[in-house]
N, C-alpha and C positions, 0 to 999 in steps of 0.2 A: 083783567081781574084786579088791577092795582088802582089805588086812589090817585088823586092828582099829585101827591107827593111821592108816588112810586112804592108805597107801602102795601103789603098784602093784608087784607082783613083777616082777623082771627075768627074763623068759622069752623064748622065741623069738618070741612074738607082738608083742614090742616093735618088731621090725623092721616088721611089718605096720602097726603104729600110726604109725610114722615115715613110711612110704610114704603111708598114708591122710591124715595131717596135711599132708604136702607136696602131695598131689593136691588136698586141700581148699583150701589157700592158693592154688595155681595157679588153681583154678576161681574163687575169689573175686576174684583179681587180674583175670582176663579179664572176669568178669561186671561187677563194680563199676567197673573201669577202662573198660569199654565204656560204661557209664552216664555216667561222667565225660566221656569223649570226646564222646559224643552231646550232653550238656548244655552243655558249655563250648566246643566247637569246631564240630561238625557243624550242630547246630540254629541257633546264631547265624548261621553262614555261609549256611545255607539261607534264613533269615528275611531276610537282607540281599541275597539274589539273587546271591551269589557264584558259584553253580554254574549260573547261567542263569535265565531268567524262569519256567521250569516247575518250581516248587519241589516239587510233588508227585512228578514224575518223578525228580528228584534225590533226594528223600527215599526213594522206593521203591528206587532203586539202592543207597543206603546200607543200608537195612533188609534188603533181599534178601541182601546179602553178610554182614551181621552177625547176623541173627536165629538162624541155626543155631549160630553160635559161642556166642551168649548162651544158647540152649536147652541146648547140650551142657555149658556151664559150670555152669548151674543143676542139671542132672542130676548132674554130677560132684560138686558141693558137697553135694547132698542125699544121695547114696549114701555118700560118704566120711564125712559127718557122722553118718549113721545107723550106719555101720559102727563108728565110734569110740565112740558112745554104747553100742551093743550090746556091743562087745568089752570095754569098761571098766566095763560095768554102771553107767552114770551116770544111770539113770532117776530116781533119788531127787533129783537136783539140780533137777529141774523142780518140786519142791515146796518148795524153799528160796529165800527172798527174795534171798539173797546171790548166787544164780546167775540173776538176772533176765536177764542177757546171753544165756543159752541160749534163753530164750523169745524174745528179740529176734531171734536168728539164725533160729530156726524160723519165726517170724512173717514176717520179711522174705523168707525163702525161699518160704513159701507165697504171699505176694503176687506175687512174680515168677513162680513156677511157674504160678499161675492166669492171670496176664496173658499170659505167653509161650505157654502151651499151650492155653488155653481162650478167654479174652476177646479177645486180639489176632486169632487166626485166625478165630474164629467171629463176632465182633461188631465189634470196634474197627476192623479193617481196612476193612470195608465202609463204616461210618459216617464214619470219618475221611476217606476218599477223597472222599465226597460233600461233606463240610464243607469240606475243603481246596480243592475246585474252586469252591465257592460263596463262601467267605470265607477265603482263605489267610492273611491277616494274623492273624485271630482263631484259626484252627485251629493254626497253628504257634506262636503265642504261648502258647496253653494247653498244647500238647504240650511246649514247653520248660519251662513252669512245673511240669508233672507230673514231668518228668524231674528237675528241680531238687529237688523234694520227695523223690523216690526216692533221689537221690544223697545228700542230707543224711541220710535214714534209713539208707542203706547205710554212710556214713562214721561215724555215731554208733554203729551196731551193731558195726562193725569195731573202733572205739575201745573200746567196752564189752567186747567179746569178748576182745581182746588184754589189756586191763587186768585184766579179771576172771579170765582164765586164768592170770594171774601174781599172783593173790592180792588185787588191789585190789577193794574193794566199797563200794557206797554204804550198805550195811546192816550 
């Protein structure tokens, strides 16, 4: 959809792209913002017993209220990202090293989509509950570390995507 100079024509679908980009950003804010809140506020408070002695019940109360927000945000980000790639015909960027940030976005999205829609409901939920009842200190420490890794990956990806979409490149 670009001309020979790589410019996008100003057509009516530009409004659609603006809406898609805005929805994409809203989804990322909710998604990675939720990871940040869980990593830096909720999980440390749970680990220190701020919400009472039953850490697992408190965690489940948080998770139950946020998991559908996270899942919805991940779906919104995936659909809006796919829409923008398709509408602007950006598939070739996935073969160019200067657009590594696009791979990072898709990779991070895949990790979260698999965790939120497959691993968590089918495997992790059951195993974590057993582990948290047996050894809550270790279970919640590992849970917080995993969230910290995911938060760092999310922030690095956001930095790379914003910088890359504005012309900055490592290559």
